[in-house]
Backbone bond lengths (Angstrom), bond angles and torsions (degrees), N, CA, C in turn:
res aa  C-N    CA-C-N  psi(-1)  N-CA   C-N-CA  omega(-1)  CA-C   N-CA-C  phi
1 X - - - 1.461 - - 1.526 109.05 -
2 X 1.312 114.99 132.63 1.458 119.95 174.47 1.523 109.10 -104.13
3 X 1.322 113.99 147.84 1.457 121.92 177.67 1.521 107.85 -117.78
4 X 1.322 116.69 152.67 1.462 120.82 179.42 1.520 110.23 -130.81
5 X 1.315 113.83 157.44 1.458 121.88 175.51 1.519 107.14 -157.60
6 X 1.311 116.01 153.51 1.459 121.06 178.97 1.522 110.63 -103.09
7 X 1.320 115.53 148.02 1.463 122.87 176.66 1.522 107.10 -129.76
8 X 1.334 116.89 131.38 1.467 121.47 178.52 1.522 108.55 -93.99
9 X 1.333 116.37 110.70 1.467 120.84 179.89 1.520 109.93 -106.19
10 X 1.308 115.37 169.66 1.467 120.87 176.65 1.532 111.87 -66.51
11 X 1.341 117.02 -14.20 1.464 121.50 -179.95 1.529 112.36 -106.60
12 X 1.319 116.96 7.15 1.455 120.71 179.75 1.522 111.70 120.91
13 X 1.323 114.65 176.37 1.459 120.32 -178.53 1.521 111.20 -70.15
14 X 1.338 114.46 141.92 1.458 121.79 179.79 1.521 108.27 -125.00
15 X 1.330 115.89 130.60 1.454 121.62 176.05 1.524 108.88 -94.12
16 X 1.320 116.04 125.91 1.457 122.58 175.56 1.517 108.31 -102.91
17 X 1.317 117.02 140.87 1.464 122.00 174.94 1.522 107.82 -133.07
18 X 1.332 115.66 144.53 1.463 120.16 179.80 1.514 109.54 -152.75
19 X 1.334 113.87 159.16 1.453 120.40 170.22 1.528 106.95 -122.92
20 X 1.295 117.78 -163.54 1.459 120.57 -177.56 1.532 113.32 -71.69
21 X 1.331 117.51 -10.70 1.465 121.20 -178.67 1.527 111.53 -94.93
22 X 1.331 116.92 -43.92 1.464 120.86 -177.62 1.510 112.06 176.28
23 X 1.324 115.49 -172.33 1.466 120.91 177.03 1.522 108.84 -64.31
24 X 1.319 116.51 134.15 1.459 121.75 177.26 1.521 111.54 -111.28
25 X 1.321 116.92 -15.31 1.451 119.87 -179.36 1.510 112.72 -161.46
26 X 1.328 115.14 143.15 1.467 123.46 172.38 1.519 104.92 -142.97
27 X 1.331 116.19 104.87 1.467 121.29 -174.70 1.521 111.13 -125.20
28 X 1.329 116.11 138.30 1.462 119.86 167.49 1.518 107.45 -69.25
29 X 1.296 117.12 139.86 1.461 120.99 -179.93 1.521 109.41 -56.20
30 X 1.335 115.74 125.95 1.455 122.05 176.50 1.515 115.72 82.70
31 X 1.330 118.62 2.82 1.462 119.13 -178.56 1.516 111.28 -69.84
32 X 1.317 115.41 166.34 1.459 122.00 175.97 1.524 108.80 -58.18
33 X 1.309 116.90 138.80 1.473 124.63 -178.31 1.533 112.64 66.34
34 X 1.317 118.80 23.65 1.476 122.95 -178.45 1.500 110.49 -81.76
35 X 1.288 117.98 134.86 1.465 128.57 -54.59 1.514 108.10 -81.23
36 X 1.285 116.07 108.01 1.462 123.44 -169.34 1.519 114.18 -60.50
37 X 1.315 118.12 -46.02 1.462 120.32 -173.85 1.528 112.98 -110.36
38 X 1.308 117.88 29.04 1.457 120.63 177.90 1.524 109.37 -80.40
39 X 1.333 115.89 129.42 1.469 120.46 178.55 1.526 110.67 -58.92
40 X 1.309 116.64 139.36 1.469 120.69 176.29 1.527 110.94 -63.68
41 X 1.316 116.03 -25.23 1.462 122.44 -178.89 1.531 112.22 -92.94
42 X 1.310 118.96 17.52 1.462 120.43 -177.26 1.530 110.23 -65.10
43 X 1.325 113.82 156.32 1.459 120.11 -177.14 1.527 109.21 -127.06
44 X 1.343 116.92 128.72 1.459 119.88 176.22 1.525 107.39 -75.19
45 X 1.338 115.35 116.44 1.459 120.56 -174.90 1.524 109.28 -160.64
46 X 1.314 116.58 136.24 1.463 120.46 176.18 1.525 108.84 -80.55
47 X 1.327 115.69 115.63 1.458 121.18 177.58 1.530 107.65 -114.78
48 X 1.326 118.74 159.90 1.473 120.46 -178.15 1.530 113.99 -53.70
49 X 1.313 117.43 -35.67 1.464 119.92 178.92 1.530 111.35 -59.85
50 X 1.323 117.72 -37.51 1.464 120.25 179.34 1.524 110.84 -66.05
51 X 1.320 117.70 -35.09 1.469 120.38 176.90 1.526 109.88 -60.91
52 X 1.323 116.32 -44.06 1.465 121.09 179.19 1.531 110.63 -66.06
53 X 1.335 116.73 -43.35 1.469 120.49 179.65 1.525 110.68 -64.36
54 X 1.309 117.65 -40.34 1.473 120.82 -179.66 1.526 110.96 -69.48
55 X 1.328 116.89 -35.03 1.461 120.32 174.80 1.536 109.02 -63.13
56 X 1.345 116.72 -44.14 1.457 122.05 177.63 1.531 109.49 -58.29
57 X 1.333 116.68 -48.12 1.468 120.90 -178.89 1.528 111.77 -65.26
58 X 1.327 118.24 -37.91 1.470 121.02 176.86 1.525 110.41 -58.26
59 X 1.331 116.65 -46.94 1.463 121.06 179.87 1.528 109.57 -65.33
60 X 1.328 116.62 -44.95 1.461 120.94 -179.84 1.530 111.13 -58.32
61 X 1.323 116.75 -49.48 1.465 119.70 -176.91 1.532 112.68 -73.72
62 X 1.330 117.75 -6.83 1.465 120.17 172.26 1.533 110.16 -85.63
63 X 1.354 116.45 -0.60 1.456 121.32 176.95 1.511 114.08 91.57
64 X 1.335 116.91 20.69 1.466 120.64 -179.75 1.521 110.47 -124.68
65 X 1.331 114.95 156.22 1.461 121.34 174.35 1.528 107.33 -75.37
66 X 1.340 118.70 119.93 1.464 119.85 -178.21 1.531 113.52 -59.07
67 X 1.324 118.33 -33.35 1.449 120.76 173.06 1.515 116.95 73.12
68 X 1.319 117.80 11.71 1.470 119.94 175.13 1.518 108.94 -143.20
69 X 1.327 116.19 149.42 1.464 119.22 -177.88 1.531 112.06 -83.47
70 X 1.305 114.60 154.56 1.458 123.03 171.07 1.524 105.62 -117.09
71 X 1.326 119.06 133.72 1.470 119.54 179.59 1.530 111.83 -57.88
72 X 1.326 115.70 132.47 1.467 122.20 -178.88 1.519 108.98 -119.80
73 X 1.338 115.12 150.65 1.466 121.00 174.75 1.521 107.39 -134.53
74 X 1.334 115.38 98.08 1.453 120.90 -179.36 1.523 110.59 -71.34
75 X 1.334 115.79 135.66 1.462 121.66 174.80 1.520 107.55 -124.02
76 X 1.314 115.87 94.91 1.454 121.30 -178.96 1.512 109.54 -168.07
77 X 1.310 115.40 -170.35 1.467 120.27 178.15 1.528 109.11 -73.45
78 X 1.310 116.27 165.99 1.466 120.14 176.99 1.524 110.94 -59.25
79 X 1.342 116.44 -41.41 1.467 120.21 178.96 1.532 110.38 -62.32
80 X 1.331 117.47 -46.85 1.465 120.28 178.75 1.528 110.73 -58.67
81 X 1.317 116.28 -44.34 1.468 119.91 -179.37 1.526 111.32 -61.26
82 X 1.330 117.34 -38.89 1.470 120.98 177.00 1.531 110.74 -61.22
83 X 1.323 115.36 -44.78 1.468 119.86 179.48 1.527 109.89 -64.50
84 X 1.318 117.21 -45.40 1.471 120.40 -177.75 1.521 111.96 -63.99
85 X 1.335 116.67 -34.22 1.464 119.75 176.26 1.525 110.58 -64.72
86 X 1.329 117.04 -37.76 1.462 120.64 175.95 1.528 110.04 -65.97
87 X 1.322 117.19 -40.91 1.467 119.70 178.01 1.529 111.10 -55.26
88 X 1.324 116.04 -38.45 1.473 120.64 -178.51 1.522 112.61 -65.34
89 X 1.328 117.75 -14.58 1.470 120.87 -179.64 1.532 112.62 -94.04
90 X 1.321 118.30 -5.28 1.471 120.55 179.32 1.527 107.58 -73.48
91 X 1.325 117.42 118.49 1.465 119.50 -176.79 1.530 113.44 -63.53
92 X 1.307 115.41 148.81 1.467 123.83 174.26 1.530 108.44 -52.31
93 X 1.329 116.34 133.21 1.455 121.03 176.67 1.520 115.03 80.52
94 X 1.348 117.23 6.86 1.454 120.79 178.89 1.522 109.36 -125.13
95 X 1.321 115.45 163.50 1.462 120.58 178.69 1.524 109.33 -127.88
96 X 1.315 114.04 164.50 1.465 121.67 172.48 1.526 106.54 -141.21
97 X 1.311 116.75 176.12 1.463 120.23 -179.73 1.522 110.50 -113.86
98 X 1.317 114.93 162.49 1.463 120.65 175.32 1.528 109.35 -60.03
99 X 1.327 116.56 -38.88 1.454 121.52 179.57 1.525 112.56 -64.10
100 X 1.330 117.06 -40.24 1.464 120.44 178.48 1.533 110.88 -64.98
101 X 1.325 116.48 -39.35 1.465 119.72 177.45 1.526 109.65 -66.03
102 X 1.332 117.10 -40.94 1.469 121.15 178.40 1.528 110.38 -60.94
103 X 1.336 117.76 -42.70 1.476 120.94 177.95 1.523 110.93 -62.51
104 X 1.322 115.75 -42.11 1.465 120.50 -179.94 1.539 110.50 -62.27
105 X 1.324 116.45 -43.38 1.464 120.53 177.99 1.523 111.81 -65.97
106 X 1.324 116.54 -41.66 1.464 120.48 179.66 1.530 109.96 -60.90
107 X 1.334 117.06 -44.90 1.466 120.47 178.26 1.522 110.59 -61.59
108 X 1.305 117.13 -44.41 1.466 121.63 -179.33 1.525 111.01 -59.62
109 X 1.337 116.25 -36.53 1.465 121.63 -177.21 1.528 113.10 -92.72
110 X 1.318 117.02 -0.62 1.455 120.24 -179.54 1.519 113.41 71.63
111 X 1.336 116.97 30.06 1.465 122.46 -179.57 1.523 109.93 -105.44
112 X 1.324 116.02 157.27 1.461 119.75 178.12 1.530 111.95 -81.13
113 X 1.327 116.19 -22.14 1.475 119.48 -174.68 1.529 109.76 -156.89
114 X 1.302 115.88 150.34 1.460 122.11 171.71 1.516 107.45 -141.49
115 X 1.298 117.32 146.94 1.457 123.03 -175.59 1.537 112.40 -73.15
116 X 1.334 115.01 123.21 1.460 119.68 174.40 1.530 110.21 -65.62
117 X 1.342 117.14 -29.48 1.467 120.47 178.62 1.526 110.44 -67.63
118 X 1.320 117.44 -38.34 1.472 120.32 176.90 1.525 109.70 -63.76
119 X 1.323 116.13 -41.58 1.463 120.38 176.07 1.527 109.44 -60.78
120 X 1.324 116.46 -43.49 1.467 120.65 179.01 1.514 112.24 -58.46
121 X 1.337 116.81 -39.86 1.457 120.24 177.53 1.514 111.88 -62.90
122 X 1.331 116.34 -41.68 1.469 120.15 178.98 1.526 110.90 -68.29
123 X 1.332 116.48 -42.77 1.465 120.32 178.32 1.529 109.62 -59.75
124 X 1.326 116.42 -43.57 1.460 121.33 -178.40 1.519 114.13 -64.31
125 X 1.328 116.91 -22.60 1.470 120.26 -179.67 1.531 112.76 -101.37
126 X 1.326 116.73 14.30 1.455 120.98 175.87 1.527 109.15 -59.77
127 X 1.302 116.93 122.41 1.472 122.23 -177.55 1.526 112.87 -85.30
128 X 1.328 117.78 -16.89 1.467 120.49 -172.16 1.526 108.36 -114.69
129 X 1.325 115.77 71.19 1.460 119.22 -175.53 1.533 110.66 -64.57
130 X 1.288 114.80 161.13 1.462 127.64 -178.85 1.525 111.32 69.35
131 X 1.332 118.66 -59.63 1.466 120.40 179.64 1.522 111.12 -67.63
132 X 1.300 117.28 -34.27 1.464 123.07 169.52 1.531 103.28 -105.76
133 X 1.333 116.44 96.21 1.468 121.78 -161.32 1.526 116.53 -75.82
134 X 1.306 116.35 70.33 1.459 120.48 177.46 1.526 111.43 -66.73
135 X 1.346 117.32 -19.76 1.461 120.00 177.64 1.533 111.86 -67.10
136 X 1.328 117.49 -14.12 1.465 121.79 179.68 1.528 113.20 -87.18
137 X 1.324 117.08 4.14 1.468 120.79 -179.86 1.528 108.52 -102.50
138 X 1.327 115.21 128.85 1.466 121.70 -176.61 1.525 109.46 -129.83
139 X 1.298 115.90 166.96 1.460 120.59 176.19 1.519 111.05 -71.07
140 X 1.326 116.65 153.42 1.466 122.05 -178.60 1.524 111.61 -57.44
141 X 1.327 116.79 -33.37 1.469 120.85 -178.28 1.528 112.76 -86.13
142 X 1.339 117.71 4.44 1.461 121.19 -179.86 1.518 113.48 95.99
143 X 1.320 116.63 3.90 1.455 121.18 179.87 1.536 110.23 -70.64
144 X 1.312 115.78 131.83 1.470 121.37 174.94 1.521 107.89 -85.57
145 X 1.322 114.61 73.92 1.457 120.43 -176.42 1.520 110.44 -69.26
146 X 1.299 115.38 173.19 1.446 125.46 -169.89 1.508 119.04 -33.99
147 X 1.306 114.20 150.25 1.459 124.29 173.87 1.518 105.46 -147.40
148 X 1.322 116.95 125.94 1.469 120.56 -174.73 1.531 112.20 -57.54
149 X 1.320 116.67 -29.13 1.467 120.37 178.17 1.512 112.84 -80.56
150 X 1.335 117.37 -7.37 1.457 122.20 -178.95 1.525 110.55 108.04
151 X 1.322 115.94 142.98 1.465 120.45 -176.92 1.530 112.67 -62.15
152 X 1.325 117.98 -33.40 1.474 119.90 178.37 1.518 110.63 -62.63
153 X 1.323 117.14 -40.31 1.467 120.15 177.87 1.532 110.42 -67.40
154 X 1.324 117.14 -39.03 1.463 120.73 177.52 1.525 109.54 -58.55
155 X 1.304 116.80 -47.28 1.466 121.70 179.19 1.526 110.42 -60.71
156 X 1.327 117.30 -45.14 1.465 120.61 -179.05 1.527 111.50 -64.34
157 X 1.340 117.54 -38.46 1.462 120.64 178.43 1.532 110.43 -66.07
158 X 1.330 117.66 -42.60 1.457 120.57 178.37 1.528 111.16 -65.03
159 X 1.311 116.93 -40.22 1.472 120.28 177.38 1.524 110.98 -65.74
160 X 1.317 116.63 -39.45 1.468 121.28 177.53 1.528 110.12 -57.44
161 X 1.340 116.34 -36.88 1.464 122.02 179.49 1.531 112.15 -84.48
162 X 1.339 116.44 4.57 1.460 123.32 178.25 1.539 112.71 61.89
163 X 1.323 115.74 36.02 1.458 121.00 174.61 1.529 107.95 -72.77
164 X 1.333 117.41 136.30 1.462 122.02 175.86 1.527 108.12 -68.20
165 X 1.316 116.66 110.87 1.458 122.02 -173.93 1.527 113.58 -89.25
166 X 1.327 118.65 -2.41 1.462 121.21 -174.97 1.519 113.56 -61.54
167 X 1.320 117.92 -29.50 1.474 119.89 -176.12 1.534 112.43 -88.94
168 X 1.315 117.60 -0.73 1.462 120.76 -176.64 1.527 111.73 -106.46
169 X 1.330 115.16 156.07 1.468 120.26 177.16 1.525 109.43 -146.31
170 X 1.321 115.18 159.60 1.462 121.84 175.87 1.522 108.93 -88.54
171 X 1.336 117.38 130.81 1.457 118.66 178.41 1.529 110.30 -67.56
172 X 1.319 115.88 145.24 1.466 120.12 178.92 1.521 112.13 -84.76
173 X 1.355 115.92 -25.75 1.457 120.19 178.26 1.518 108.04 -152.47
174 X 1.304 115.81 164.84 1.466 120.46 178.05 1.497 111.45 139.50
175 X 1.306 114.83 172.40 1.459 119.83 -176.99 1.511 112.59 -83.48
176 X 1.325 117.84 -12.36 1.468 120.66 -175.46 1.513 113.13 -96.31
177 X 1.309 118.61 16.29 1.461 120.53 -179.42 1.495 112.22 -82.79
């Protein structure tokens, strides 16, 4: 059984979803893939996990690193879960690239190369936005490529974390807009 609750953020309403293991989803209202893997039988109910997640989000949206974990329950392929676990290691206020994540995965698997595009697909399907910081992943050339919540939200989240935005730009065309 999944449970849901709403959180009012400075960037709009956020739907939280969880099961007995951890958070399964954190989506901005109306974002791409909203809410893709939410059980049809979900129940809107305040559970203790939501209190912890909302406390985390309150601290985050005040412009600080919350500094404590919230239990997560990834629902995806093994490859997606590997990518999402790497996302969780990106420090607050820092960014990485799809290519760097691909290199990290290739090394972990003993491969000479891994596709940055495959990593991008997994990053794009991250169900637990903000807490699993996919907004911290950028293109190798500094492009602020796609974010399921929208590029404006990605920019606002990076600015909230005081990321130096001078080296980044919005792509004029592409599939990740």
